GULUMDREN-133359 format. One record per residue (C-alpha): chain; residue number from 1; x, y negated, z. Coordinates in Angstrom, 3 decimals. Example, Ala and Ser with C-alpha at 12.3 -4.5 7.8 and 13.67 -1.06 7.14 Angstrom:
BEGIN
ATOM chain resi       xx       yy       zz
ATOM     A    1   12.300    4.500    7.800
ATOM     A    2   13.670    1.060    7.140
// end
This chain:
BEGIN
ATOM chain resi       xx       yy       zz
ATOM     A    1   16.686  -88.972 -102.267
ATOM     A    2   18.392  -89.503  -98.899
ATOM     A    3   17.095  -85.976  -97.773
ATOM     A    4   17.891  -84.351 -101.258
ATOM     A    5   21.627  -85.677 -100.911
ATOM     A    6   22.164  -84.325  -97.369
ATOM     A    7   20.567  -80.895  -98.391
ATOM     A    8   22.737  -80.305 -101.005
ATOM     A    9   25.928  -80.617  -98.450
ATOM     A   10   24.469  -78.676  -96.108
ATOM     A   11   24.177  -76.231  -98.756
ATOM     A   12   27.796  -75.919  -98.527
ATOM     A   13   28.398  -75.687  -94.409
ATOM     A   14   29.270  -72.137  -93.843
ATOM     A   15   31.434  -71.741  -96.916
ATOM     A   16   35.058  -71.228  -97.026
ATOM     A   17   36.627  -73.812  -99.774
ATOM     A   18   37.655  -72.458 -102.930
ATOM     A   19   39.314  -74.950 -104.964
ATOM     A   20   41.723  -76.482 -102.086
ATOM     A   21   44.551  -74.872  -99.105
ATOM     A   22   44.738  -78.168  -97.738
ATOM     A   23   42.289  -77.349  -94.522
ATOM     A   24   44.224  -74.788  -93.597
ATOM     A   25   47.171  -77.600  -93.140
ATOM     A   26   44.103  -79.451  -91.259
ATOM     A   27   43.742  -76.751  -88.683
ATOM     A   28   47.246  -76.474  -88.298
ATOM     A   29   47.955  -79.953  -87.359
ATOM     A   30   44.729  -80.053  -85.224
ATOM     A   31   45.490  -76.976  -82.881
ATOM     A   32   49.115  -78.110  -82.651
ATOM     A   33   47.620  -81.393  -81.092
ATOM     A   34   45.581  -79.590  -78.718
ATOM     A   35   48.754  -77.501  -77.338
ATOM     A   36   50.455  -81.023  -77.069
ATOM     A   37   52.586  -80.472  -80.049
ATOM     A   38   53.424  -83.313  -82.442
ATOM     A   39   52.505  -82.214  -85.553
ATOM     A   40   54.788  -85.285  -87.296
ATOM     A   41   58.036  -83.295  -86.198
ATOM     A   42   57.794  -79.859  -86.993
ATOM     A   43   57.033  -77.984  -90.300
ATOM     A   44   54.713  -75.036  -89.889
ATOM     A   45   57.574  -73.092  -91.809
ATOM     A   46   59.973  -73.621  -89.049
ATOM     A   47   57.866  -71.952  -86.946
ATOM     A   48   57.009  -68.822  -88.962
ATOM     A   49   60.801  -68.129  -90.028
ATOM     A   50   61.416  -68.526  -86.119
ATOM     A   51   58.631  -65.607  -85.742
ATOM     A   52   56.999  -68.119  -83.033
ATOM     A   53   53.319  -68.356  -82.529
ATOM     A   54   52.504  -72.089  -81.284
ATOM     A   55   48.967  -71.515  -81.944
ATOM     A   56   45.743  -69.461  -82.476
ATOM     A   57   46.103  -67.568  -86.667
ATOM     A   58   49.561  -68.761  -86.956
ATOM     A   59   50.216  -66.581  -89.417
ATOM     A   60   47.164  -66.355  -91.259
ATOM     A   61   46.679  -70.304  -91.720
ATOM     A   62   50.942  -70.719  -92.920
ATOM     A   63   49.746  -67.680  -95.434
ATOM     A   64   46.615  -69.658  -96.228
ATOM     A   65   48.285  -73.376  -96.285
ATOM     A   66   50.848  -71.795  -98.987
ATOM     A   67   54.350  -72.069  -99.096
ATOM     A   68   55.099  -75.657 -100.619
ATOM     A   69   52.128  -77.108  -97.611
ATOM     A   70   53.912  -75.170  -95.238
ATOM     A   71   57.304  -76.700  -95.707
ATOM     A   72   56.844  -80.275  -95.301
ATOM     A   73   56.187  -82.537  -93.157
ATOM     A   74   52.637  -83.690  -92.138
ATOM     A   75   51.825  -87.122  -94.036
ATOM     A   76   48.076  -87.127  -92.163
ATOM     A   77   47.804  -90.203  -90.468
ATOM     A   78   46.453  -90.381  -86.796
ATOM     A   79   42.609  -90.931  -87.117
ATOM     A   80   42.819  -88.053  -89.647
ATOM     A   81   44.669  -86.269  -87.038
ATOM     A   82   42.266  -86.527  -84.634
ATOM     A   83   39.292  -85.118  -86.755
ATOM     A   84   41.703  -81.955  -86.897
ATOM     A   85   41.982  -82.064  -83.510
ATOM     A   86   38.298  -82.215  -82.638
ATOM     A   87   38.190  -79.417  -84.668
ATOM     A   88   40.297  -77.406  -82.547
ATOM     A   89   38.760  -78.360  -79.542
ATOM     A   90   35.584  -77.193  -80.760
ATOM     A   91   36.674  -74.195  -82.183
ATOM     A   92   40.661  -73.134  -81.652
ATOM     A   93   40.121  -69.370  -82.524
ATOM     A   94   37.825  -69.143  -85.787
ATOM     A   95   39.422  -70.699  -89.384
ATOM     A   96   35.566  -70.624  -90.038
ATOM     A   97   34.224  -72.407  -87.201
ATOM     A   98   36.562  -74.828  -87.254
ATOM     A   99   35.812  -75.404  -91.345
ATOM     A  100   32.339  -76.071  -89.911
ATOM     A  101   33.268  -78.786  -87.487
ATOM     A  102   35.252  -79.909  -90.344
ATOM     A  103   32.071  -80.353  -92.439
ATOM     A  104   30.403  -81.993  -90.095
ATOM     A  105   32.604  -85.008  -89.798
ATOM     A  106   32.208  -85.556  -93.224
ATOM     A  107   28.577  -85.351  -93.497
ATOM     A  108   28.177  -87.231  -90.733
ATOM     A  109   30.382  -89.947  -92.273
ATOM     A  110   28.907  -89.797  -96.147
ATOM     A  111   25.498  -90.576  -94.051
ATOM     A  112   27.677  -93.820  -92.405
ATOM     A  113   28.733  -94.881  -96.238
ATOM     A  114   24.459  -94.204  -96.923
ATOM     A  115   23.770  -96.587  -94.297
ATOM     A  116   25.962  -99.428  -94.783
ATOM     A  117   26.757  -98.774  -98.145
ATOM     A  118   22.687  -99.582  -98.775
ATOM     A  119   22.931 -102.592  -96.133
ATOM     A  120   26.095 -104.277  -98.214
ATOM     A  121   23.859 -104.092 -101.654
ATOM     A  122   20.960 -105.966  -99.900
ATOM     A  123   23.372 -108.483  -98.984
ATOM     A  124   25.469 -108.598 -102.516
ATOM     A  125   21.795 -108.619 -103.881
ATOM     A  126   22.187 -105.661 -105.958
ATOM     A  127   19.942 -102.340 -106.271
ATOM     A  128   20.266 -100.169 -103.285
ATOM     A  129   19.404  -97.621 -105.257
ATOM     A  130   23.262  -97.743 -106.845
ATOM     A  131   24.573  -95.961 -103.606
ATOM     A  132   22.680  -93.057 -104.966
ATOM     A  133   25.724  -92.811 -107.588
ATOM     A  134   27.775  -91.579 -104.631
ATOM     A  135   25.797  -89.777 -102.623
ATOM     A  136   24.228  -87.330 -105.137
ATOM     A  137   27.265  -87.387 -107.178
ATOM     A  138   28.245  -83.751 -107.518
ATOM     A  139   31.607  -84.270 -107.862
ATOM     A  140   31.610  -85.764 -104.666
ATOM     A  141   29.558  -83.084 -102.943
ATOM     A  142   31.532  -80.589 -104.345
ATOM     A  143   34.920  -82.505 -103.477
ATOM     A  144   34.375  -83.595 -100.043
ATOM     A  145   31.538  -81.177  -98.241
ATOM     A  146   32.772  -78.469 -100.276
ATOM     A  147   36.652  -78.651 -100.538
ATOM     A  148   36.973  -80.838  -97.230
ATOM     A  149   38.689  -84.077  -98.537
ATOM     A  150   38.428  -86.864  -95.949
ATOM     A  151   37.525  -89.639  -98.715
ATOM     A  152   34.215  -89.923  -96.856
ATOM     A  153   36.054  -90.972  -93.322
ATOM     A  154   38.635  -93.737  -95.054
ATOM     A  155   35.084  -95.187  -96.949
ATOM     A  156   33.299  -94.864  -93.830
ATOM     A  157   35.495  -97.465  -92.116
ATOM     A  158   36.415  -99.206  -95.740
ATOM     A  159   32.551  -99.801  -96.074
ATOM     A  160   31.892 -101.042  -92.636
ATOM     A  161   34.917 -102.953  -92.870
ATOM     A  162   33.832 -104.855  -95.918
ATOM     A  163   30.165 -105.154  -94.482
ATOM     A  164   31.323 -106.938  -91.469
ATOM     A  165   33.715 -109.316  -93.735
ATOM     A  166   30.464 -110.162  -95.500
ATOM     A  167   29.160 -111.200  -92.913
ATOM     A  168   31.878 -113.652  -91.678
ATOM     A  169   32.798 -111.105  -89.285
ATOM     A  170   36.459 -110.633  -90.331
ATOM     A  171   38.381 -109.382  -86.815
ATOM     A  172   35.647 -106.904  -86.797
ATOM     A  173   36.276 -105.897  -90.369
ATOM     A  174   40.232 -106.363  -89.559
ATOM     A  175   39.083 -103.411  -86.911
ATOM     A  176   37.518 -101.118  -89.150
ATOM     A  177   39.900 -101.773  -92.136
ATOM     A  178   42.799 -100.872  -89.753
ATOM     A  179   41.132  -97.620  -88.916
ATOM     A  180   40.452  -96.674  -92.970
ATOM     A  181   44.233  -96.883  -92.818
ATOM     A  182   44.970  -94.391  -90.318
ATOM     A  183   42.856  -92.377  -91.957
ATOM     A  184   44.444  -92.934  -95.200
ATOM     A  185   47.252  -95.317  -96.154
ATOM     A  186   45.308  -96.041  -99.725
ATOM     A  187   43.800  -99.381  -98.121
ATOM     A  188   47.456 -100.664  -97.916
ATOM     A  189   47.376 -101.793 -101.817
ATOM     A  190   43.904 -103.882 -100.949
ATOM     A  191   45.251 -106.103  -98.127
ATOM     A  192   47.089 -108.668 -101.204
ATOM     A  193   43.602 -109.182 -102.388
ATOM     A  194   41.956 -110.892  -99.462
ATOM     A  195   44.389 -113.744  -99.538
ATOM     A  196   42.477 -115.904 -101.772
ATOM     A  197   39.007 -115.004 -100.699
ATOM     A  198   39.513 -116.390  -96.772
ATOM     A  199   42.021 -119.126  -97.503
ATOM     A  200   42.238 -120.047 -101.619
ATOM     A  201   40.889 -122.273 -104.013
ATOM     A  202   40.738 -122.061 -107.677
ATOM     A  203   44.172 -120.506 -109.138
ATOM     A  204   45.565 -123.140 -111.461
ATOM     A  205   48.772 -123.620 -113.049
ATOM     A  206   48.536 -127.670 -112.782
ATOM     A  207   48.813 -127.300 -108.988
ATOM     A  208   51.731 -125.699 -107.413
ATOM     A  209   51.019 -122.686 -105.228
ATOM     A  210   51.463 -123.489 -101.604
ATOM     A  211   48.947 -126.674 -102.253
ATOM     A  212   46.006 -124.094 -103.191
ATOM     A  213   46.015 -122.803  -99.684
ATOM     A  214   43.112 -124.491  -97.402
ATOM     A  215   45.179 -124.817  -94.470
ATOM     A  216   42.038 -124.865  -92.399
ATOM     A  217   41.331 -120.975  -93.190
ATOM     A  218   45.082 -120.191  -92.670
ATOM     A  219   44.647 -118.753  -89.143
ATOM     A  220   41.552 -116.728  -89.737
ATOM     A  221   43.786 -114.736  -92.351
ATOM     A  222   46.697 -114.429  -90.434
ATOM     A  223   44.424 -113.310  -87.579
ATOM     A  224   43.122 -110.794  -89.798
ATOM     A  225   46.205 -109.168  -91.096
ATOM     A  226   47.308 -109.226  -87.558
ATOM     A  227   44.902 -107.550  -86.109
ATOM     A  228   44.974 -104.912  -88.823
ATOM     A  229   48.549 -104.597  -88.358
ATOM     A  230   48.110 -103.823  -84.392
ATOM     A  231   45.176 -101.757  -84.953
ATOM     A  232   47.054  -99.486  -87.462
ATOM     A  233   49.963  -99.469  -85.067
ATOM     A  234   48.260  -98.412  -81.820
ATOM     A  235   47.052  -95.585  -83.543
ATOM     A  236   49.948  -94.679  -84.622
ATOM     A  237   51.901  -95.095  -82.107
ATOM     A  238   51.232  -92.169  -79.575
ATOM     A  239   53.505  -89.903  -82.182
ATOM     A  240   55.930  -92.709  -82.641
ATOM     A  241   59.360  -91.978  -82.291
ATOM     A  242   62.332  -92.274  -84.865
ATOM     A  243   62.107  -88.687  -86.355
ATOM     A  244   58.506  -89.485  -86.808
ATOM     A  245   59.447  -92.281  -89.285
ATOM     A  246   62.169  -90.619  -90.797
ATOM     A  247   59.566  -87.155  -91.797
ATOM     A  248   56.631  -89.170  -91.997
ATOM     A  249   58.350  -91.336  -94.424
ATOM     A  250   59.682  -88.529  -96.313
ATOM     A  251   56.252  -87.027  -96.490
ATOM     A  252   54.744  -89.794  -98.393
ATOM     A  253   57.370  -90.687 -100.823
ATOM     A  254   57.321  -86.604 -102.215
ATOM     A  255   53.899  -88.480 -104.161
ATOM     A  256   56.909  -90.670 -105.989
ATOM     A  257   59.750  -88.584 -105.975
ATOM     A  258   58.229  -85.113 -106.042
ATOM     A  259   54.713  -84.010 -107.104
ATOM     A  260   53.578  -84.311 -110.375
ATOM     A  261   49.678  -83.335 -111.640
ATOM     A  262   47.201  -84.564 -113.603
ATOM     A  263   49.033  -87.965 -114.924
ATOM     A  264   48.432  -90.235 -117.470
ATOM     A  265   51.108  -92.771 -118.062
ATOM     A  266   53.131  -91.051 -115.796
ATOM     A  267   53.634  -88.056 -118.219
ATOM     A  268   54.203  -90.388 -120.987
ATOM     A  269   56.970  -92.044 -119.504
ATOM     A  270   58.104  -88.547 -118.406
ATOM     A  271   58.294  -87.604 -122.152
ATOM     A  272   60.358  -90.050 -123.366
ATOM     A  273   62.681  -89.627 -120.308
ATOM     A  274   62.845  -85.890 -121.300
ATOM     A  275   63.647  -87.351 -125.395
ATOM     A  276   66.696  -88.942 -124.286
ATOM     A  277   68.060  -87.691 -121.192
ATOM     A  278   67.026  -84.068 -121.259
ATOM     A  279   65.733  -83.839 -117.881
ATOM     A  280   62.872  -85.122 -115.270
ATOM     A  281   63.386  -88.619 -114.619
ATOM     A  282   60.713  -88.484 -111.788
ATOM     A  283   62.787  -90.203 -109.091
ATOM     A  284   63.445  -93.016 -111.092
ATOM     A  285   59.796  -92.852 -113.234
ATOM     A  286   58.484  -93.241 -109.994
ATOM     A  287   59.235  -96.216 -108.650
ATOM     A  288   59.100  -98.175 -111.962
ATOM     A  289   55.574  -96.974 -112.086
ATOM     A  290   54.801  -98.128 -107.885
ATOM     A  291   56.777 -101.442 -108.753
ATOM     A  292   53.937 -101.973 -111.932
ATOM     A  293   51.265 -101.221 -109.681
ATOM     A  294   52.471 -103.585 -107.214
ATOM     A  295   52.953 -106.309 -110.144
ATOM     A  296   49.124 -105.695 -111.414
ATOM     A  297   48.406 -106.369 -107.810
ATOM     A  298   50.349 -109.448 -107.161
ATOM     A  299   48.500 -110.230 -110.812
ATOM     A  300   44.994 -110.068 -109.650
ATOM     A  301   45.211 -111.300 -106.149
ATOM     A  302   47.215 -115.063 -107.539
ATOM     A  303   45.705 -114.922 -111.052
ATOM     A  304   42.150 -113.805 -110.713
ATOM     A  305   39.272 -115.505 -109.096
ATOM     A  306   38.375 -113.323 -105.733
ATOM     A  307   36.736 -116.267 -103.907
ATOM     A  308   32.614 -114.295 -104.137
ATOM     A  309   32.644 -111.320 -102.480
ATOM     A  310   31.726 -109.245 -105.621
ATOM     A  311   34.624 -110.549 -107.616
ATOM     A  312   36.796 -109.534 -104.335
ATOM     A  313   35.742 -105.762 -105.058
ATOM     A  314   35.658 -105.656 -108.862
ATOM     A  315   39.345 -106.600 -107.866
ATOM     A  316   39.811 -103.879 -105.362
ATOM     A  317   38.332 -101.161 -108.079
ATOM     A  318   40.784 -101.917 -111.056
ATOM     A  319   43.960 -102.616 -108.233
ATOM     A  320   42.833  -98.637 -107.243
ATOM     A  321   42.157  -97.757 -110.835
ATOM     A  322   45.450  -98.948 -111.959
ATOM     A  323   47.594  -97.909 -108.985
ATOM     A  324   45.911  -93.876 -110.142
ATOM     A  325   46.529  -94.739 -114.026
ATOM     A  326   50.401  -95.066 -113.164
ATOM     A  327   50.519  -92.328 -110.340
ATOM     A  328   52.849  -89.364 -110.782
ATOM     A  329   49.890  -87.422 -108.930
ATOM     A  330   45.897  -88.016 -109.617
ATOM     A  331   44.237  -85.145 -107.367
ATOM     A  332   40.281  -84.967 -108.170
ATOM     A  333   38.986  -86.512 -104.929
ATOM     A  334   40.999  -89.713 -105.592
ATOM     A  335   38.253  -90.983 -107.678
ATOM     A  336   35.839  -91.362 -104.279
ATOM     A  337   37.659  -94.252 -103.988
ATOM     A  338   36.968  -95.905 -106.846
ATOM     A  339   33.297  -94.300 -107.514
ATOM     A  340   32.295  -96.027 -104.202
ATOM     A  341   33.427  -99.754 -105.244
ATOM     A  342   32.288  -99.069 -108.258
ATOM     A  343   28.331  -98.704 -107.454
ATOM     A  344   28.989 -102.942 -106.195
ATOM     A  345   30.216 -103.742 -109.273
ATOM     A  346   29.050 -103.911 -112.982
ATOM     A  347   31.841 -101.660 -113.934
ATOM     A  348   30.507  -97.652 -114.615
ATOM     A  349   33.775  -96.624 -115.544
ATOM     A  350   34.447  -94.435 -111.620
ATOM     A  351   31.404  -92.059 -112.743
ATOM     A  352   32.638  -91.157 -116.038
ATOM     A  353   36.127  -90.980 -114.233
ATOM     A  354   34.288  -88.410 -111.655
ATOM     A  355   33.094  -86.312 -114.596
ATOM     A  356   36.479  -85.927 -116.991
ATOM     A  357   38.415  -85.451 -113.729
ATOM     A  358   36.699  -82.152 -113.221
ATOM     A  359   39.214  -80.887 -116.450
ATOM     A  360   41.901  -80.753 -114.334
ATOM     A  361   40.809  -77.693 -112.290
ATOM     A  362   41.943  -76.092 -115.036
ATOM     A  363   45.650  -75.901 -113.909
ATOM     A  364   44.322  -73.855 -111.275
ATOM     A  365   42.467  -71.010 -113.606
ATOM     A  366   46.606  -70.022 -114.313
ATOM     A  367   47.842  -67.319 -112.483
ATOM     A  368   50.750  -69.325 -111.411
ATOM     A  369   49.660  -72.881 -111.613
ATOM     A  370   50.580  -75.058 -114.407
ATOM     A  371   48.516  -77.638 -116.391
ATOM     A  372   47.261  -77.539 -120.241
ATOM     A  373   48.797  -81.459 -121.370
ATOM     A  374   46.508  -81.698 -124.071
ATOM     A  375   43.794  -81.180 -121.552
ATOM     A  376   44.953  -83.375 -120.076
ATOM     A  377   45.520  -86.226 -122.586
ATOM     A  378   41.830  -85.162 -123.650
ATOM     A  379   40.469  -86.321 -120.628
ATOM     A  380   42.380  -89.631 -120.290
ATOM     A  381   41.452  -90.298 -124.157
ATOM     A  382   37.501  -90.014 -122.733
ATOM     A  383   37.890  -91.903 -119.987
ATOM     A  384   40.135  -94.845 -121.478
ATOM     A  385   37.843  -95.188 -124.570
ATOM     A  386   34.916  -95.868 -122.283
ATOM     A  387   36.818  -98.329 -120.188
ATOM     A  388   37.684 -100.390 -123.526
ATOM     A  389   34.638 -100.245 -124.276
ATOM     A  390   33.246 -101.853 -121.473
ATOM     A  391   35.247 -104.592 -120.502
ATOM     A  392   35.282 -105.556 -124.483
ATOM     A  393   30.989 -105.356 -123.757
ATOM     A  394   31.411 -107.404 -120.355
ATOM     A  395   33.748 -109.421 -122.041
ATOM     A  396   31.835 -110.602 -125.344
ATOM     A  397   28.539 -111.152 -123.334
ATOM     A  398   30.864 -113.503 -120.793
ATOM     A  399   31.955 -115.399 -124.075
ATOM     A  400   28.209 -115.679 -125.365
ATOM     A  401   26.775 -116.425 -121.753
// end
């Protein structure tokens, strides 16, 4: 099955992605770095409007990425940018050559996920074959290898971090988790969940919160978080400036205040806003849904038993799933993270999610991009029905046991 999973990925090696235009921006950022520019300080649109060509094939890349992408500052963290730079170094004059380099990086990190995923499954005494629920998933192969999304690079560092954490090598784990954050910011959501695993006893309503801390392990937690923070800062440091902070926060903020795609509860809240206010309240609703996600993470951090590693990963799964369920933008490739975490738990709904999310592709079939909300509703009805049944099944089994 290992060879089959790699062969399926190699089929796409020389293919140009047709369900995503993001790779054009990847190439742009990498070539900007290669030419000595800080990609966080300017937009492609700025150069094109001034009829400047700072990199090879500038106009072709700008046309390929589209006006929306080209008018915004890049939001890809530094290790992500380093992958773009590798492509610029190895293929600075060929778009197809850059695509091949990106694809090789993604395939190699998937092989790394396979290796360390199997090791972690063995340590958790779970079936090793579970890793192939990720490696052989058609969605993963098409979206990651085919359409060049870099979730596997982030997940590669995350899975090594979790493996090292289970080995009680928390400082090494922190380094790899810091690297994961420097590929995609999403692992930041997991950080609160590590508290109880490090220092807390079983949460109890009868004992004051701070008395539940195991003081002898407090230093381990502080060291763990400090290393993650230092690694992340050091990786961002070469790009650092006041202008960088302004541009980057503005770019990240778009995901909460502007962009909308394949959302579930957010779309319901948006319709309520239309009903009472007559216009889209995304600026307010985006903040509310983010606060809801934070509250949920705090609840499962404090009140869920995260002492065992399996419970910790289960909390990570539900934390990221809750965040996506309340997000205004849920692109299909986001499902890679819940899927990989899910193979270390008893829950299978992430597998279902990777199949029903394909319904969101309907929006790409229109000449002028537009979602069919009935199809989106059908997608989430299928997903939530399965989630409810699965949670009820495990809850009933726990009660019987």
